[in-house]
N, C-alpha and C positions, 0 to 999 in steps of 0.2 A: 269665863275663858280668860285664860292668860296667856300671853305669849312667851313661847319657851324661847330661851336666851341661848340655846345651843346653836350653833351653825351646822347646817346639813352639808356635807359635801355631794356635789354631784357625781355619780358614779361614772361618768364618761369624760370627766377632766383628768388629764393625765398630769402626774407631778413628779419633781425630781428628775433624775437623768434621762426619762422618756421624752421630756420637752426639749431638752438641749440637742438630744439627738436628732429629732425631728427638724428642728430650726436648723441645724448643721447640714442636714441631707437637703434640706429646702435651698438654703444658701448656694451648696455647691450645685445644685440643679440650675438655679437662676444663672449663675456664673457660666456655667458650660453652655447654656442657652446663648447667652448674651455673647460670649465669644463665637460661637458657631454661625449665627445668624446676623448679628448686628454691629460689632466692633470692627469689621473691615468695609472699606469704601471700594465694593466690587461692582459700583454701576460706572457706566459710562459718563465721563463728566460732559458739563454742557458744552464745553468749548472743544469738544472732540470731532465736530463737523461731519456727520454721517454721508451727507451728499457729497462731499469733496472726497469722503474716503472711497465711496463707491465709484466717483469718477476715476480716482487715481488707480483703483483696482482694474478698472476697464481698460485704462490706457496700458498699464503694465500688461495686463493679460492680451491686449491686441500687439504690443511692442514683441511679446515673447512667441506669439503665433504666427504673427505676420512674417517673421523671418526665420521661419523654422529650416527652411531649404537653404542649401549653401549659394544658390543662384542669386548674385547680386541684383539682375534685372527683375527677378519675381519680388524680392526683398524691396527694391526701390519703389516698385509699383505698391506695396502694401504701405508704405512709410508715408505715402501721399494720403492715405486714409487716417493717419494717426493726428494730423493736424487739427482737425475737428475736436477730439478727445482734449488734445492739449489746450486749446483754446478755451474749451468748457471748463477746464480746471483752472486756468489761470483767471478766467473771469469770476470764478468761485472765491478764488483768492482774493481777487479784488473787492468782491461784495463784501467779504468778511474783514476786509483791512488787515490781511495777515501779510501783505508784501514786504520782504525785506530785499536786501541787495543780493543775496545768494540767488534769490528767484529770478531778479532782473538779469545777473549775468548768465544763468542756466538758460532762459528764455533767449537771450541775445546769441549765445553758442547754438541754440536749435535753428535759429533763423540764418545764421552763418552757415552752419553745416548743411541746410537743406538748400541754400543758394548754391553752395558749392556741389552738392549732389546732383541738382537740376542740371547745372552746366556740365557735369561728367556724364548723366544719362544722355545728355543732346550729342555730345560728343561720341558716347559709344553707339548710339543709334545712327549715327550719319555714316553715309557710304565711305568705304575705304578708299584711299587713292589707289591709283593704278598699281595693280599688283604684278610682281614678277611671276612669269609663268611656274615656277619651280613651287609657289606657294598655293595652297588650296583656297577656294574662295570663302570657305567657312571661316568664321572667327575663332582662333584658338584661345584658349583659356589664358595663354601667356601674352595676349595682345595687350599693349601698353593700355588701350583706351578702356579695356574689361578690368585691367587691373586699378586704374584710376578709378572707376566706378565702384570697384569692390572697397577700396580704401576710403571712398567718399560716403558710401552706405555705412561702413563701419563707424567713420566719424559721426555720422548723424544718429545711428543707434546708441553710442556712447552720449551724445549730447542729450537724447530724450531720457537716458538712465540718469544723468545728472539732474535734469529737471524733475524728474519723479523724485529721487533723492531730497532736492531742495524743498518741494512742496509738500513732501510727507514729513519733512522737518517742521516746517511751518504749521502744517496741521495738528502734530502731536505736541508741540510746544505749548504750555499753558499760558494764558495772557498774564501779564502783570497782575498781581493781587488776587489770582484765582486760588482757592484752597487746593492744595494739592496732597495734603497728609490726610491720615485716615481720622475718622471722625472719633 
C-alpha cells in the first residue's frame, strides 16, 4: 500500500469569494453588536449617590406639594416639615465629603429665611391692635402682617430652591479624577 500524494479537498470548506463575504458579514455583525451594547457608558457612575438623589427628590416633592395652596399660613406650616428632609440631605452631603461654598451659602440662606418667616408667623398670628369700628375683625388679605408673612414664605421657598440646586449640583459633579468619558 502506497500513500497517495494527491490532496483531497474537504467538500464543506468554502474557498474564494465566499470566505471573504462571510468574514465581512461576521465583522459587520460584531461591530453593530459592540455599538449597540457595549460602547456607551449608560450605567450610573459610582459617584452618583443614589440615597442623596432620593432625599433631594423627596425634598423637592415636599416643597412643591406643601405650598400648592396660595394661603401663606398653610404653606408656613408645611415649610416647618421640610427642615427634617433638608437636614438629612445636608448630612448625606457631609458624609460623602461633597460640601462646597455654594452649599454652605444656600444652607445659611435657608436658616436666615426660616428665622424671618417664624418672626412673621408670630406677628401675623398675634392679636391685632385695637381696631376702629369701621373695620371688620377678620384679617384682610391686605393686612400688612399677612403680606409680610407671604413675603417671608416666598423668601423661604426660594432659599429652599437654591439649596436644592446647590445640593443637586454637588451630587452630579464628578469627583476629581473620575472617569467621565465613554469606555
